[in-house]
N, C-alpha and C positions, 0 to 999 in steps of 0.2 A: 672637613677642613682641607683646603687645597694645599696648604703648606704646614709644616711643623714649626711652630713659633717657639723659641726657647723660653723657658721660665725665667722670671725676674727682669723682663724687659718689656717695653712697648715696641712692636715691630709692625711695619706696613710695607706692602708691595703695590706699586702702581705700574700696570702694564698698558702700553699704548700700541695699538695697531693702526698704522698711518698710511694713507694714500694721499699723494699730492701731484699737482700738475703745474709746470712753469713754461710759459710760452712768451717769447719776446721778439718784437720786430723793431728795427730802425728803418723808418720808411717801409719799403716793401721787402727789405732784406731780412730773412729769418735768422735771428741770432741764437735763439735757444728754443728747444722743443723737447721737454723731458717729463716723463711720468716716473714716479717713484713710489715704491711700496715696501714697508718694513715693519717689524715688530720689535719692541725693546722694553726694558723695564728699569724702574728706579726703586731701590730698596733702601729703607732707613730703619735704624734701631736707636732707641733712647733708653738710657739707664737711670734717668732722673737727674743727671748732671750734664751729660753731653749727648749730642747726636752723632751717629756714625752713618755714613752714606756709601752707596755703591750703585753703579748703573751698568747695565749689560744688554747686549743684543742676543745673548744666548739664553732663551727662555727656559731651556732644560737645566740651566745651571743656577736658577734662582735660589733653590734650597741651599746650594753650596755657598752662595753669597750671604744668605742669612746667617748660616753657621759661622762663616768667617768673621762677620761683624760682631757676633756674640763673643768670640774669643778676644776681640779687642776691648770690649766694654767690661764694666764691673757689674756683676749680677746684683740686683736690688729686689729683694723679696717683698718690699713695701712699695713697689712701683705704682700700684693702684692708688696710693695716697698722694701721688704727685699731682700738683695743680695742672700741669700740662696734660697729663694722662686723662684727667677728668674733662678736658675740653676737646677730646678726640672721640669720634662717634663710633657706633656699631651698627650703622644702617645696613639693611639688606634690601636691595631694590634693583630693578631693571628698567631703565628709561631710554628707549631707542627712538628718539624724536625724528630722525631723518631716514628711517628705513623706507624704501620705495622711491626715494628721490636722491640717492647718493650720487655725488659727482663722479665717483669711481665707475659708475655704470654709463656715463655719458661718453660717446665715442670721441676720441681725440680729434678727429676731423671736424666734429661739430664745434669744438672750441676754437680751432683754427679758423673755421668759416665765420665765427662770430667776429673775430678781430679783422678778418678781411672785409667784412661788411662795414666796419667802421672807417676803413681807409678812404673810400670815395668822399665821405663827409669832410675829412681833413684836407684832402687834395683839392676840393672845390673852392676853398677859400684862398683868394689871391694873396693874402698877407701872410699865410702860414708857409714858412720856408723850411722849418725843421719839425719833425714829429716822430714819435715812437709809441709803441703799444706794448702793454704788458698784461698777461693773463695769469691768474693764480687761483688754484683751488686746493682745499684740504678737507679730507674726511678722516676723523679719528674715532675709533672705538676704544674706550678705556675700561679696564678692569681694575678693581681696587679691593684689596684684602688686608685685614689687620688682625692683631692678636686679641682684640676685643670682640671679634666675631663679624666685623664688617665684610660684606660680600656684595659688591656693586658692579654693575655694567651699564655704561651710558655712552652716548655718542655726541659728537660735535662736528659742525660743518660750516664752511664759508666758501664763497666763490666770488670772483669779480674781475674786472679789468680796469686799467688806467690808460687814458690817452693823454700824452704829454705833447705840447706843441709850443712853438715860438712864432709870434707874429712880428714882422719887421716892416717898417715904413720909413725909408731913408735912415736917419739916425735914431729913430724911435724903435724900441724893442720891448716886447712884453712876453713873458713865458707863463703858461698856465697849464692846468691839468684837470681832466674830468675823471672822477673815480666812480664807477658804478659797481655797487656791492650788494650781495644778498646771501641767503642761506641755501639757495638752490639755483641750478643753472637756468631754468626758464625765467627767473626774475631779471636776468641780465638783458633780455631782448628789447625791452622798452626804454631805449636810451636816446632815440632820435630827437625828440622834442627838447629834452634837457641839454643835449650836446649843442644843438643849434642855438638855443637860448644863450648858452655860455659863449659860443663863438661870436654871436652878435654883440654881446656885452663886452667881450674882450676887444673886438674891433672898434667899438664906440669909445672904449677907454683908451685904446692906443692912439686914436686920431684926435680925440677932443678933451682929454683930461688935462688939468692944470695943477701946478704945485700948490699944496695947502699953505695957507697962511698960519704959521705956527702959533700955538696958544692953547688956552683951555676951552673945552667945548663940552656940551652935553653930547655924549657919544652913544649911538644906538647900535647894539650888537644884533646881527641876524642870528638865527638859531645855530648855524654851524660855528659862528664865532663865540656865541654863548657857551656852546659845548666845549670848545677848546679852552676857553677861559676857566670854566668850572673844573675841568679835568686837570689842567696844568697848575692852576693857582689855588685850588681848594681841595680837589680830590687827593692829590699827593700828600697834602698836609693831614688828611684824614686817615692815611695809612699808618696805623698806630705803632708799627714796629719802630719808627723813629723816636717814639716816646719811651721805649723800654730803657730803664735805668736813668732817665733824664727828668728829674723832678721839676726843673725850671720850665721845660717845654710842656709838661703835663699841666702845670699851673696856668700857662699861657692859653692852653686849649681846654680849659676846664669846662665840662658840660654844664649847661645852664647859663653860659655867658651870652649876652646879646652881641651878634655879629652883623646884623643887617636889619632892614626895615621890616615891618610886620607881615608883609605879603611874601617875603622871601622864604622859599622852601627848597632845599637841595636834597635829592634822594639818590640812592645807589642800589641797583638790583641786578642779580644774576639771572632773573627770569625773563628779562626783555629779549625777544627774539632779535638776533643780529650777532655782530662780532663778539659781544660781551656775554652771550648766553652760556651759562655754566650751571647746570642743574645740581651738580655736586662739584666741590672744589677738589684740588689735588691732595687734600688730606682726608677726603671722604666725608667732609662736613657739608650739610645741605645748604644750598643757596638761600639767601634772604633778601628782603627789601629793607634797607636801612635808611632812616631819615638822618642825614648828617646835620642839616639845619631845618628846624621846624618853626615857621612863623617868626623868623629872624633870630631864633635862639639856637645855640650850638646844642645838638640833641644826640649825636652818636658818632661813631667812628668805625673803621674797618679793621677786622681782626683775622689772624690765623690762631692756632691753638696756643702758641707761645705768647703772643702779645695779649690775648684774652686772659691767660693765666696771670701775666704780670700786672695787668691793670684791673684784675678781678671783674671782668665783664664777660659777655657771652661771645663765643666765636660766631662770625657772621658769614662763613663760607667764602672767604676771600684769600685763602691760601692757594696761590696759583704758581705754576711753573711753565716756562715756554716749551719745554720738552722733557723727555725722560732723562736728559743729562743734568737736570737742575733740581734743587730742592724747592719746595713751595715757600714763597715769601708773601707778605701782604701786598695784594695787588687789587686794583679796581676791576669791575666788570663793565657795567653801563652806568654812567654818572650823568645826572642832568638836573637843571633847575626846573622845578615844576611850574605849571601854568599859573598865570595871574588873572586879572579881571578885565583889562582893557583890550580892545581890538587893535590891530596894527594901524588902521586908519586913524583911530583916536590918538594913538601914540604919536604919529607923524603930525597930526593937526595941532597937537599941544606943544610941539617943538619949534621954538622961534629961531634959535641959532645953534645948529648941531651938525653932527656928521653921522652918516649911516655907514657902518662897516658891513658890506654884503658878503664878504668872504675873506679868508686870510691865507697867507703862505705858511706861517708858523706862529706859534706862541710858546712862551716859556715863563717860568717864574715860580717862586715859593712865597716869601714875604712880600717881595715886589715882583711885578710881572711886566712883560713886553709882548705886544701883539704887532706883527707885521702884516697889515692888510693888503689884499690885492685890489678888489673892487670897493671903492668908497665914494660917497656922494655928500655934498653939502645938503643940509636941510635948512631951508630959510622960510620963515613966516608960515610954517605948517605945510610946506611942500618940498618934495625931493627935487633938488636942483642939479647943478653941474657935477660931472665926475671929477674927483680930486685925487691927486697922487700923494700918498702918505708913506713916510719911511717907517715910523713906529708910533704906537700909542702905549704910554707907560703909566704905571700907578702902583699904589700900595694895596695889597689884597684886602685888608680889613677896611681901609678907607673906601675902596671901590664897592665892597659889599654894602657898606652903610650909605653910599651915595646912589645906589639903585633906587630910582623913584617911580619906575613904571615897568610892569611885566605884562606881556600880552597873554591871550587866553588859549593859545594853541602851541603844543609842544611837538617838535620834530626830533627824531632820534637818527643818528648817522652811524653807518659802518664804513670801513675803508679797506682798501686792498693794497698790498705791497708795503705796508708799514705797520705801525702799532706803537705801543707804549714801551718806553725804556726805563729800567730801574736796575741799579747796580750793573751786573754783567748780563742781565737777562733782557734781550731785545731781539725782535719785536714781539710783544704780547698783544694779541687781538683784543681790543676793547671797543665799546661804543660810548658815545656821548651825545649831548644835545640840550634842547631847551626851547623856550619861546624867544621872541624879540624882547630885549631888555634895554632900558635907558639908564646910563650912569652919568651923573653930574660931575662937572669939574675935572675932566680928564685931560692930561697933558698930551697934545698931538704935535708931531714934528714932521 
């Protein structure tokens, strides 16, 4: 046993060994160029009634932190009977997924050269007047120990860059960004085709888009929009800590309730490679694949040990924290709508009067939601038509899920750089999301 855990409590220790890089340019002027490396730990202790927390960058002082927390708490010789205790694991495992391709071993000059290679692509477009580049990577090795005997070591990695730019033509202006993300540095090289496709689309939109005629439409979500929708509007509602002590909300989200048409399946998994990959969560519980909705029926929700105990369900490996400074709370990993049966061509051909949302700047919502699209197009008589400027698309979450009437047969999963998911004071947490193209009837477009 690495630490002496006091009798009468549940105790765990999460150690993080972190390497990160941040590089930022505004045009060709270097604004930031920093590598960082540190180790730190989060310690917590539970006496059956309350949690006690501590964090430290002094790894030699962890035992002292454990002992100090035990003095504050009330010894409970029946701690093993606690429902929360029963939902915490004793796994022993080593899972080092990224050994041999750590971003910490990539020379800093290679990362700078990557960004400098992007610069001519932005400078060659006559309409781009303002641009910036940002590179980020992180490699973490986590150790986890607890008083039940858990002994874990696992790693996590992400890398990527974002190119932000503004196109201007007279009084017309449009800002956009390309985010290229992966779990290893070599994945970032193949950006040329994607970048130029986006630049061409942005230029076409800047020059030729027209304001939308407000009203209700059948709206088609591209996979990135589908992912943002399911994350913001359904994923957060599936984080079950908001149900703890709230009987009305539990009844509203009772498992077995129909929430969508029969082809709709929403899943969440920590095993999907990308930003949301978490083989173990920050409580030492193993990742799972959870069906939140199965064939239109509410089928599951996300848990850490506390929420699982409160709702008498199984922990799902969704106890996550953004860093050693924070306690694990219920958070998503990778959330997506699963594939359907139609092809994209069939979906478009069946749409007489609709709008295709090809990308978005942001989305938000819980019971109701708002999507602010970037690239959008009319779909008329089964064909994609003119680009159209839209401020917002709004709706009610349950109504929108019920109004999905077509899901295509290919799923795309997305990772992002320089941002993430926010909840309470913990932002940004790396997550993934995605899905297929979906069509939703009767959506309000402005």
